[in-house]
C-alpha positions as CSV (number, residue, x, y, z in Angstrom):
1,L,11.5,-33.5,-3.2
2,L,14.4,-35.8,-2.5
3,G,15.9,-38.2,-4.8
4,E,16.3,-41.8,-3.6
5,T,20.0,-41.3,-2.7
6,D,19.4,-38.1,-0.7
7,A,16.3,-39.8,1.0
8,A,18.7,-42.6,2.1
9,K,21.3,-40.3,3.4
10,V,18.6,-38.4,5.5
11,C,17.3,-41.7,6.9
12,S,20.9,-42.8,7.7
13,S,21.6,-39.4,9.4
14,M,18.4,-39.4,11.4
15,T,19.1,-42.9,12.5
16,L,22.6,-42.0,13.7
17,F,21.5,-38.8,15.5
18,D,18.5,-40.7,17.1
19,A,20.9,-43.3,18.5
20,L,23.2,-40.7,19.9
21,S,20.9,-38.0,21.1
22,P,18.6,-37.8,24.1
23,H,16.0,-35.7,22.0
24,D,13.3,-37.3,20.2
25,I,13.1,-35.0,17.3
26,F,15.1,-37.4,15.1
27,R,12.8,-40.1,15.9
28,Q,9.9,-37.9,14.9
29,V,11.4,-37.3,11.5
30,L,12.0,-41.2,11.1
31,D,8.4,-41.8,12.2
32,R,6.8,-39.2,9.8
33,Y,8.9,-39.7,6.7
34,Y,10.2,-43.2,7.1
35,R,7.4,-45.0,8.9
36,G,9.6,-45.5,11.8
37,M,12.2,-47.5,9.9
38,L,15.8,-47.2,11.0
39,D,18.7,-47.6,8.7
40,Q,20.1,-51.0,9.6
41,Q,23.5,-50.3,8.0
42,T,23.9,-47.3,10.2
43,L,23.0,-49.1,13.3
44,Y,25.4,-51.9,12.4
45,S,28.3,-49.5,11.6
46,I,27.9,-47.9,15.1
47,G,27.6,-51.4,16.8
48,L,24.1,-51.3,17.8
49,I,23.2,-54.5,15.8
């Protein structure tokens, strides 16, 4: 349903929310739709890598 750009934005957002939230719902989205892959650029931008 999502185009490539929108899918990348969702992955980036879920990565950010997962990093900052104590809830695991964001990780569940990443696991289900992105095979557990985190957006590396997002992690870099917030200083986690």
